[in-house]
Chimera marker file (.cmm) of the C-alpha trace (Angstrom):
<marker_set name="trace">
<marker id="1" x="-1.127" y="-0.976" z="2.599" r="1" g="1" b="0" radius="0.5"/>
<marker id="2" x="-1.260" y="-2.446" z="6.376" r="1" g="1" b="0" radius="0.5"/>
<marker id="3" x="-3.392" y="0.568" z="7.619" r="1" g="1" b="0" radius="0.5"/>
<marker id="4" x="-5.769" y="0.130" z="4.870" r="1" g="1" b="0" radius="0.5"/>
<marker id="5" x="-6.114" y="-3.557" z="5.158" r="1" g="1" b="0" radius="0.5"/>
<marker id="6" x="-8.198" y="-2.995" z="8.394" r="1" g="1" b="0" radius="0.5"/>
<marker id="7" x="-10.950" y="-1.080" z="6.648" r="1" g="1" b="0" radius="0.5"/>
<marker id="8" x="-11.846" y="-3.888" z="4.291" r="1" g="1" b="0" radius="0.5"/>
<marker id="9" x="-10.463" y="-7.294" z="5.660" r="1" g="1" b="0" radius="0.5"/>
<marker id="10" x="-11.344" y="-10.643" z="3.453" r="1" g="1" b="0" radius="0.5"/>
<marker id="11" x="-11.147" y="-13.509" z="5.709" r="1" g="1" b="0" radius="0.5"/>
<marker id="12" x="-9.160" y="-16.195" z="4.046" r="1" g="1" b="0" radius="0.5"/>
<marker id="13" x="-7.621" y="-19.319" z="5.827" r="1" g="1" b="0" radius="0.5"/>
<marker id="14" x="-4.397" y="-18.315" z="7.097" r="1" g="1" b="0" radius="0.5"/>
<marker id="15" x="-2.414" y="-21.259" z="5.142" r="1" g="1" b="0" radius="0.5"/>
<marker id="16" x="-4.159" y="-20.342" z="1.789" r="1" g="1" b="0" radius="0.5"/>
<marker id="17" x="-3.289" y="-16.653" z="2.245" r="1" g="1" b="0" radius="0.5"/>
<marker id="18" x="0.228" y="-17.111" z="3.441" r="1" g="1" b="0" radius="0.5"/>
<marker id="19" x="0.767" y="-19.674" z="0.810" r="1" g="1" b="0" radius="0.5"/>
<marker id="20" x="-0.176" y="-17.475" z="-2.171" r="1" g="1" b="0" radius="0.5"/>
<marker id="21" x="1.457" y="-14.491" z="-0.657" r="1" g="1" b="0" radius="0.5"/>
<marker id="22" x="4.748" y="-15.875" z="-0.283" r="1" g="1" b="0" radius="0.5"/>
<marker id="23" x="4.610" y="-17.626" z="-3.547" r="1" g="1" b="0" radius="0.5"/>
<marker id="24" x="3.718" y="-14.367" z="-5.517" r="1" g="1" b="0" radius="0.5"/>
<marker id="25" x="6.428" y="-12.536" z="-3.537" r="1" g="1" b="0" radius="0.5"/>
<marker id="26" x="8.932" y="-15.246" z="-4.129" r="1" g="1" b="0" radius="0.5"/>
<marker id="27" x="8.301" y="-15.036" z="-7.628" r="1" g="1" b="0" radius="0.5"/>
<marker id="28" x="8.717" y="-11.350" z="-7.612" r="1" g="1" b="0" radius="0.5"/>
<marker id="29" x="11.852" y="-11.464" z="-5.921" r="1" g="1" b="0" radius="0.5"/>
<marker id="30" x="13.138" y="-14.176" z="-8.067" r="1" g="1" b="0" radius="0.5"/>
<marker id="31" x="12.391" y="-11.975" z="-11.353" r="1" g="1" b="0" radius="0.5"/>
<marker id="32" x="14.012" y="-8.738" z="-9.624" r="1" g="1" b="0" radius="0.5"/>
<marker id="33" x="17.184" y="-10.757" z="-8.642" r="1" g="1" b="0" radius="0.5"/>
<marker id="34" x="17.238" y="-12.109" z="-12.254" r="1" g="1" b="0" radius="0.5"/>
<marker id="35" x="17.412" y="-8.488" z="-13.577" r="1" g="1" b="0" radius="0.5"/>
<marker id="36" x="20.309" y="-7.546" z="-11.352" r="1" g="1" b="0" radius="0.5"/>
<marker id="37" x="22.049" y="-10.684" z="-12.058" r="1" g="1" b="0" radius="0.5"/>
<marker id="38" x="21.809" y="-9.611" z="-16.081" r="1" g="1" b="0" radius="0.5"/>
<marker id="39" x="23.112" y="-5.986" z="-15.220" r="1" g="1" b="0" radius="0.5"/>
<marker id="40" x="26.127" y="-7.443" z="-13.198" r="1" g="1" b="0" radius="0.5"/>
<marker id="41" x="26.922" y="-9.900" z="-16.078" r="1" g="1" b="0" radius="0.5"/>
<marker id="42" x="26.875" y="-6.833" z="-18.396" r="1" g="1" b="0" radius="0.5"/>
<marker id="43" x="28.951" y="-4.799" z="-16.135" r="1" g="1" b="0" radius="0.5"/>
<marker id="44" x="26.568" y="-2.087" z="-16.481" r="1" g="1" b="0" radius="0.5"/>
<marker id="45" x="25.115" y="0.030" z="-13.618" r="1" g="1" b="0" radius="0.5"/>
<marker id="46" x="22.000" y="-1.091" z="-11.429" r="1" g="1" b="0" radius="0.5"/>
<marker id="47" x="21.766" y="2.298" z="-9.968" r="1" g="1" b="0" radius="0.5"/>
<marker id="48" x="18.356" y="3.702" z="-10.957" r="1" g="1" b="0" radius="0.5"/>
<marker id="49" x="18.843" y="7.184" z="-10.197" r="1" g="1" b="0" radius="0.5"/>
<marker id="50" x="21.772" y="7.225" z="-12.899" r="1" g="1" b="0" radius="0.5"/>
<marker id="51" x="20.380" y="5.617" z="-16.064" r="1" g="1" b="0" radius="0.5"/>
<marker id="52" x="22.681" y="7.828" z="-18.015" r="1" g="1" b="0" radius="0.5"/>
<marker id="53" x="25.673" y="5.872" z="-16.688" r="1" g="1" b="0" radius="0.5"/>
<marker id="54" x="24.472" y="2.621" z="-18.442" r="1" g="1" b="0" radius="0.5"/>
<marker id="55" x="27.586" y="1.015" z="-20.380" r="1" g="1" b="0" radius="0.5"/>
<marker id="56" x="25.388" y="-1.748" z="-22.358" r="1" g="1" b="0" radius="0.5"/>
<marker id="57" x="22.158" y="-2.304" z="-23.337" r="1" g="1" b="0" radius="0.5"/>
<marker id="58" x="20.912" y="-5.769" z="-21.808" r="1" g="1" b="0" radius="0.5"/>
<marker id="59" x="18.570" y="-7.482" z="-23.739" r="1" g="1" b="0" radius="0.5"/>
<marker id="60" x="19.056" y="-11.166" z="-22.889" r="1" g="1" b="0" radius="0.5"/>
<marker id="61" x="17.724" y="-13.249" z="-20.042" r="1" g="1" b="0" radius="0.5"/>
<marker id="62" x="14.657" y="-12.057" z="-18.299" r="1" g="1" b="0" radius="0.5"/>
<marker id="63" x="15.327" y="-8.680" z="-20.611" r="1" g="1" b="0" radius="0.5"/>
<marker id="64" x="13.825" y="-10.609" z="-23.617" r="1" g="1" b="0" radius="0.5"/>
<marker id="65" x="10.674" y="-10.941" z="-21.685" r="1" g="1" b="0" radius="0.5"/>
<marker id="66" x="10.257" y="-7.776" z="-19.954" r="1" g="1" b="0" radius="0.5"/>
<marker id="67" x="12.105" y="-4.405" z="-20.249" r="1" g="1" b="0" radius="0.5"/>
<marker id="68" x="11.877" y="-3.702" z="-16.408" r="1" g="1" b="0" radius="0.5"/>
<marker id="69" x="12.425" y="-6.970" z="-14.351" r="1" g="1" b="0" radius="0.5"/>
<marker id="70" x="13.384" y="-5.395" z="-11.229" r="1" g="1" b="0" radius="0.5"/>
<marker id="71" x="10.395" y="-2.980" z="-10.958" r="1" g="1" b="0" radius="0.5"/>
<marker id="72" x="7.927" y="-5.977" z="-12.278" r="1" g="1" b="0" radius="0.5"/>
<marker id="73" x="9.451" y="-7.849" z="-9.202" r="1" g="1" b="0" radius="0.5"/>
<marker id="74" x="8.873" y="-4.788" z="-6.974" r="1" g="1" b="0" radius="0.5"/>
<marker id="75" x="5.053" y="-4.984" z="-7.848" r="1" g="1" b="0" radius="0.5"/>
<marker id="76" x="4.901" y="-8.809" z="-7.445" r="1" g="1" b="0" radius="0.5"/>
<marker id="77" x="6.261" y="-8.407" z="-4.106" r="1" g="1" b="0" radius="0.5"/>
<marker id="78" x="3.859" y="-5.639" z="-3.261" r="1" g="1" b="0" radius="0.5"/>
<marker id="79" x="0.772" y="-7.891" z="-4.575" r="1" g="1" b="0" radius="0.5"/>
<marker id="80" x="2.179" y="-10.861" z="-2.466" r="1" g="1" b="0" radius="0.5"/>
<marker id="81" x="2.084" y="-8.213" z="0.605" r="1" g="1" b="0" radius="0.5"/>
<marker id="82" x="-1.490" y="-7.276" z="-0.423" r="1" g="1" b="0" radius="0.5"/>
<marker id="83" x="-2.638" y="-10.846" z="-0.424" r="1" g="1" b="0" radius="0.5"/>
<marker id="84" x="-0.909" y="-11.542" z="2.971" r="1" g="1" b="0" radius="0.5"/>
<marker id="85" x="-2.859" y="-8.475" z="4.262" r="1" g="1" b="0" radius="0.5"/>
<marker id="86" x="-6.240" y="-10.042" z="2.497" r="1" g="1" b="0" radius="0.5"/>
<marker id="87" x="-7.668" y="-6.984" z="1.902" r="1" g="1" b="0" radius="0.5"/>
<marker id="88" x="-8.991" y="-5.716" z="-1.667" r="1" g="1" b="0" radius="0.5"/>
<marker id="89" x="-8.327" y="-2.251" z="-0.513" r="1" g="1" b="0" radius="0.5"/>
<marker id="90" x="-4.687" y="-2.869" z="0.265" r="1" g="1" b="0" radius="0.5"/>
<marker id="91" x="-4.375" y="-3.620" z="-3.516" r="1" g="1" b="0" radius="0.5"/>
<marker id="92" x="-3.973" y="0.172" z="-3.875" r="1" g="1" b="0" radius="0.5"/>
<marker id="93" x="-0.364" y="-0.045" z="-2.779" r="1" g="1" b="0" radius="0.5"/>
<marker id="94" x="0.895" y="-2.096" z="-5.782" r="1" g="1" b="0" radius="0.5"/>
<marker id="95" x="-1.308" y="0.006" z="-8.333" r="1" g="1" b="0" radius="0.5"/>
<marker id="96" x="-0.158" y="3.306" z="-6.959" r="1" g="1" b="0" radius="0.5"/>
<marker id="97" x="3.544" y="2.159" z="-6.884" r="1" g="1" b="0" radius="0.5"/>
<marker id="98" x="3.205" y="0.986" z="-10.350" r="1" g="1" b="0" radius="0.5"/>
<marker id="99" x="1.851" y="4.157" z="-11.573" r="1" g="1" b="0" radius="0.5"/>
<marker id="100" x="4.353" y="6.062" z="-10.048" r="1" g="1" b="0" radius="0.5"/>
<marker id="101" x="7.149" y="4.168" z="-10.944" r="1" g="1" b="0" radius="0.5"/>
<marker id="102" x="6.084" y="3.824" z="-14.514" r="1" g="1" b="0" radius="0.5"/>
<marker id="103" x="5.744" y="7.749" z="-14.666" r="1" g="1" b="0" radius="0.5"/>
<marker id="104" x="8.570" y="9.007" z="-12.722" r="1" g="1" b="0" radius="0.5"/>
<marker id="105" x="11.309" y="6.383" z="-12.822" r="1" g="1" b="0" radius="0.5"/>
<marker id="106" x="10.890" y="4.015" z="-16.154" r="1" g="1" b="0" radius="0.5"/>
<marker id="107" x="9.771" y="6.758" z="-18.569" r="1" g="1" b="0" radius="0.5"/>
<marker id="108" x="13.074" y="9.098" z="-17.713" r="1" g="1" b="0" radius="0.5"/>
<marker id="109" x="14.943" y="5.679" z="-17.657" r="1" g="1" b="0" radius="0.5"/>
<marker id="110" x="13.954" y="5.226" z="-21.240" r="1" g="1" b="0" radius="0.5"/>
<marker id="111" x="14.637" y="8.824" z="-22.416" r="1" g="1" b="0" radius="0.5"/>
<marker id="112" x="18.163" y="8.164" z="-21.093" r="1" g="1" b="0" radius="0.5"/>
<marker id="113" x="18.227" y="4.586" z="-23.060" r="1" g="1" b="0" radius="0.5"/>
<marker id="114" x="17.177" y="6.169" z="-26.125" r="1" g="1" b="0" radius="0.5"/>
<marker id="115" x="19.886" y="8.870" z="-25.949" r="1" g="1" b="0" radius="0.5"/>
<marker id="116" x="22.591" y="6.091" z="-24.976" r="1" g="1" b="0" radius="0.5"/>
<marker id="117" x="21.450" y="3.601" z="-27.445" r="1" g="1" b="0" radius="0.5"/>
<marker id="118" x="19.619" y="5.278" z="-30.242" r="1" g="1" b="0" radius="0.5"/>
<marker id="119" x="17.959" y="2.492" z="-32.711" r="1" g="1" b="0" radius="0.5"/>
<marker id="120" x="19.225" y="-0.366" z="-30.539" r="1" g="1" b="0" radius="0.5"/>
<marker id="121" x="17.039" y="0.946" z="-27.913" r="1" g="1" b="0" radius="0.5"/>
<marker id="122" x="14.206" y="1.484" z="-30.499" r="1" g="1" b="0" radius="0.5"/>
<marker id="123" x="14.352" y="-1.789" z="-31.986" r="1" g="1" b="0" radius="0.5"/>
<marker id="124" x="14.439" y="-3.401" z="-28.356" r="1" g="1" b="0" radius="0.5"/>
<marker id="125" x="11.558" y="-1.471" z="-27.184" r="1" g="1" b="0" radius="0.5"/>
<marker id="126" x="9.653" y="-2.350" z="-30.314" r="1" g="1" b="0" radius="0.5"/>
<marker id="127" x="10.239" y="-6.136" z="-29.487" r="1" g="1" b="0" radius="0.5"/>
<marker id="128" x="9.864" y="-6.460" z="-25.745" r="1" g="1" b="0" radius="0.5"/>
<marker id="129" x="7.150" y="-5.118" z="-23.615" r="1" g="1" b="0" radius="0.5"/>
<marker id="130" x="7.654" y="-2.360" z="-20.757" r="1" g="1" b="0" radius="0.5"/>
<marker id="131" x="6.336" y="-4.732" z="-17.941" r="1" g="1" b="0" radius="0.5"/>
<marker id="132" x="4.806" y="-7.770" z="-19.333" r="1" g="1" b="0" radius="0.5"/>
<link id1="1" id2="2" r="1" g="1" b="0" radius="0.2"/>
<link id1="2" id2="3" r="1" g="1" b="0" radius="0.2"/>
<link id1="3" id2="4" r="1" g="1" b="0" radius="0.2"/>
<link id1="4" id2="5" r="1" g="1" b="0" radius="0.2"/>
<link id1="5" id2="6" r="1" g="1" b="0" radius="0.2"/>
<link id1="6" id2="7" r="1" g="1" b="0" radius="0.2"/>
<link id1="7" id2="8" r="1" g="1" b="0" radius="0.2"/>
<link id1="8" id2="9" r="1" g="1" b="0" radius="0.2"/>
<link id1="9" id2="10" r="1" g="1" b="0" radius="0.2"/>
<link id1="10" id2="11" r="1" g="1" b="0" radius="0.2"/>
<link id1="11" id2="12" r="1" g="1" b="0" radius="0.2"/>
<link id1="12" id2="13" r="1" g="1" b="0" radius="0.2"/>
<link id1="13" id2="14" r="1" g="1" b="0" radius="0.2"/>
<link id1="14" id2="15" r="1" g="1" b="0" radius="0.2"/>
<link id1="15" id2="16" r="1" g="1" b="0" radius="0.2"/>
<link id1="16" id2="17" r="1" g="1" b="0" radius="0.2"/>
<link id1="17" id2="18" r="1" g="1" b="0" radius="0.2"/>
<link id1="18" id2="19" r="1" g="1" b="0" radius="0.2"/>
<link id1="19" id2="20" r="1" g="1" b="0" radius="0.2"/>
<link id1="20" id2="21" r="1" g="1" b="0" radius="0.2"/>
<link id1="21" id2="22" r="1" g="1" b="0" radius="0.2"/>
<link id1="22" id2="23" r="1" g="1" b="0" radius="0.2"/>
<link id1="23" id2="24" r="1" g="1" b="0" radius="0.2"/>
<link id1="24" id2="25" r="1" g="1" b="0" radius="0.2"/>
<link id1="25" id2="26" r="1" g="1" b="0" radius="0.2"/>
<link id1="26" id2="27" r="1" g="1" b="0" radius="0.2"/>
<link id1="27" id2="28" r="1" g="1" b="0" radius="0.2"/>
<link id1="28" id2="29" r="1" g="1" b="0" radius="0.2"/>
<link id1="29" id2="30" r="1" g="1" b="0" radius="0.2"/>
<link id1="30" id2="31" r="1" g="1" b="0" radius="0.2"/>
<link id1="31" id2="32" r="1" g="1" b="0" radius="0.2"/>
<link id1="32" id2="33" r="1" g="1" b="0" radius="0.2"/>
<link id1="33" id2="34" r="1" g="1" b="0" radius="0.2"/>
<link id1="34" id2="35" r="1" g="1" b="0" radius="0.2"/>
<link id1="35" id2="36" r="1" g="1" b="0" radius="0.2"/>
<link id1="36" id2="37" r="1" g="1" b="0" radius="0.2"/>
<link id1="37" id2="38" r="1" g="1" b="0" radius="0.2"/>
<link id1="38" id2="39" r="1" g="1" b="0" radius="0.2"/>
<link id1="39" id2="40" r="1" g="1" b="0" radius="0.2"/>
<link id1="40" id2="41" r="1" g="1" b="0" radius="0.2"/>
<link id1="41" id2="42" r="1" g="1" b="0" radius="0.2"/>
<link id1="42" id2="43" r="1" g="1" b="0" radius="0.2"/>
<link id1="43" id2="44" r="1" g="1" b="0" radius="0.2"/>
<link id1="44" id2="45" r="1" g="1" b="0" radius="0.2"/>
<link id1="45" id2="46" r="1" g="1" b="0" radius="0.2"/>
<link id1="46" id2="47" r="1" g="1" b="0" radius="0.2"/>
<link id1="47" id2="48" r="1" g="1" b="0" radius="0.2"/>
<link id1="48" id2="49" r="1" g="1" b="0" radius="0.2"/>
<link id1="49" id2="50" r="1" g="1" b="0" radius="0.2"/>
<link id1="50" id2="51" r="1" g="1" b="0" radius="0.2"/>
<link id1="51" id2="52" r="1" g="1" b="0" radius="0.2"/>
<link id1="52" id2="53" r="1" g="1" b="0" radius="0.2"/>
<link id1="53" id2="54" r="1" g="1" b="0" radius="0.2"/>
<link id1="54" id2="55" r="1" g="1" b="0" radius="0.2"/>
<link id1="55" id2="56" r="1" g="1" b="0" radius="0.2"/>
<link id1="56" id2="57" r="1" g="1" b="0" radius="0.2"/>
<link id1="57" id2="58" r="1" g="1" b="0" radius="0.2"/>
<link id1="58" id2="59" r="1" g="1" b="0" radius="0.2"/>
<link id1="59" id2="60" r="1" g="1" b="0" radius="0.2"/>
<link id1="60" id2="61" r="1" g="1" b="0" radius="0.2"/>
<link id1="61" id2="62" r="1" g="1" b="0" radius="0.2"/>
<link id1="62" id2="63" r="1" g="1" b="0" radius="0.2"/>
<link id1="63" id2="64" r="1" g="1" b="0" radius="0.2"/>
<link id1="64" id2="65" r="1" g="1" b="0" radius="0.2"/>
<link id1="65" id2="66" r="1" g="1" b="0" radius="0.2"/>
<link id1="66" id2="67" r="1" g="1" b="0" radius="0.2"/>
<link id1="67" id2="68" r="1" g="1" b="0" radius="0.2"/>
<link id1="68" id2="69" r="1" g="1" b="0" radius="0.2"/>
<link id1="69" id2="70" r="1" g="1" b="0" radius="0.2"/>
<link id1="70" id2="71" r="1" g="1" b="0" radius="0.2"/>
<link id1="71" id2="72" r="1" g="1" b="0" radius="0.2"/>
<link id1="72" id2="73" r="1" g="1" b="0" radius="0.2"/>
<link id1="73" id2="74" r="1" g="1" b="0" radius="0.2"/>
<link id1="74" id2="75" r="1" g="1" b="0" radius="0.2"/>
<link id1="75" id2="76" r="1" g="1" b="0" radius="0.2"/>
<link id1="76" id2="77" r="1" g="1" b="0" radius="0.2"/>
<link id1="77" id2="78" r="1" g="1" b="0" radius="0.2"/>
<link id1="78" id2="79" r="1" g="1" b="0" radius="0.2"/>
<link id1="79" id2="80" r="1" g="1" b="0" radius="0.2"/>
<link id1="80" id2="81" r="1" g="1" b="0" radius="0.2"/>
<link id1="81" id2="82" r="1" g="1" b="0" radius="0.2"/>
<link id1="82" id2="83" r="1" g="1" b="0" radius="0.2"/>
<link id1="83" id2="84" r="1" g="1" b="0" radius="0.2"/>
<link id1="84" id2="85" r="1" g="1" b="0" radius="0.2"/>
<link id1="85" id2="86" r="1" g="1" b="0" radius="0.2"/>
<link id1="86" id2="87" r="1" g="1" b="0" radius="0.2"/>
<link id1="87" id2="88" r="1" g="1" b="0" radius="0.2"/>
<link id1="88" id2="89" r="1" g="1" b="0" radius="0.2"/>
<link id1="89" id2="90" r="1" g="1" b="0" radius="0.2"/>
<link id1="90" id2="91" r="1" g="1" b="0" radius="0.2"/>
<link id1="91" id2="92" r="1" g="1" b="0" radius="0.2"/>
<link id1="92" id2="93" r="1" g="1" b="0" radius="0.2"/>
<link id1="93" id2="94" r="1" g="1" b="0" radius="0.2"/>
<link id1="94" id2="95" r="1" g="1" b="0" radius="0.2"/>
<link id1="95" id2="96" r="1" g="1" b="0" radius="0.2"/>
<link id1="96" id2="97" r="1" g="1" b="0" radius="0.2"/>
<link id1="97" id2="98" r="1" g="1" b="0" radius="0.2"/>
<link id1="98" id2="99" r="1" g="1" b="0" radius="0.2"/>
<link id1="99" id2="100" r="1" g="1" b="0" radius="0.2"/>
<link id1="100" id2="101" r="1" g="1" b="0" radius="0.2"/>
<link id1="101" id2="102" r="1" g="1" b="0" radius="0.2"/>
<link id1="102" id2="103" r="1" g="1" b="0" radius="0.2"/>
<link id1="103" id2="104" r="1" g="1" b="0" radius="0.2"/>
<link id1="104" id2="105" r="1" g="1" b="0" radius="0.2"/>
<link id1="105" id2="106" r="1" g="1" b="0" radius="0.2"/>
<link id1="106" id2="107" r="1" g="1" b="0" radius="0.2"/>
<link id1="107" id2="108" r="1" g="1" b="0" radius="0.2"/>
<link id1="108" id2="109" r="1" g="1" b="0" radius="0.2"/>
<link id1="109" id2="110" r="1" g="1" b="0" radius="0.2"/>
<link id1="110" id2="111" r="1" g="1" b="0" radius="0.2"/>
<link id1="111" id2="112" r="1" g="1" b="0" radius="0.2"/>
<link id1="112" id2="113" r="1" g="1" b="0" radius="0.2"/>
<link id1="113" id2="114" r="1" g="1" b="0" radius="0.2"/>
<link id1="114" id2="115" r="1" g="1" b="0" radius="0.2"/>
<link id1="115" id2="116" r="1" g="1" b="0" radius="0.2"/>
<link id1="116" id2="117" r="1" g="1" b="0" radius="0.2"/>
<link id1="117" id2="118" r="1" g="1" b="0" radius="0.2"/>
<link id1="118" id2="119" r="1" g="1" b="0" radius="0.2"/>
<link id1="119" id2="120" r="1" g="1" b="0" radius="0.2"/>
<link id1="120" id2="121" r="1" g="1" b="0" radius="0.2"/>
<link id1="121" id2="122" r="1" g="1" b="0" radius="0.2"/>
<link id1="122" id2="123" r="1" g="1" b="0" radius="0.2"/>
<link id1="123" id2="124" r="1" g="1" b="0" radius="0.2"/>
<link id1="124" id2="125" r="1" g="1" b="0" radius="0.2"/>
<link id1="125" id2="126" r="1" g="1" b="0" radius="0.2"/>
<link id1="126" id2="127" r="1" g="1" b="0" radius="0.2"/>
<link id1="127" id2="128" r="1" g="1" b="0" radius="0.2"/>
<link id1="128" id2="129" r="1" g="1" b="0" radius="0.2"/>
<link id1="129" id2="130" r="1" g="1" b="0" radius="0.2"/>
<link id1="130" id2="131" r="1" g="1" b="0" radius="0.2"/>
<link id1="131" id2="132" r="1" g="1" b="0" radius="0.2"/>
</marker_set>
């Protein structure tokens, strides 16, 4: 993203650019942390590489709003970074991350959750959106 920003810079006052970038990144960090805290309270794994190790289906707190707060938070942090770089082309970073994580991480996780929690996960998925 940093490299691409040089190709199409947008000149915004530094204070405005930095303020917006920090606000969006802080929101993203807060959403991600809320997701991790919910998992810890439920005493289930936070490890995205082993979704089959989940011991409970977390559906409360931030998980009542989004099924993937940790990934949503990461996307928001990347959007904040893109805003700091002030280049429309740097928005490709968050978009590519979103596309990748949705296909290669979230979909396999959802298959594992479906296998583990069956109809409970199906009901939860029908009620709460994948992202927002």
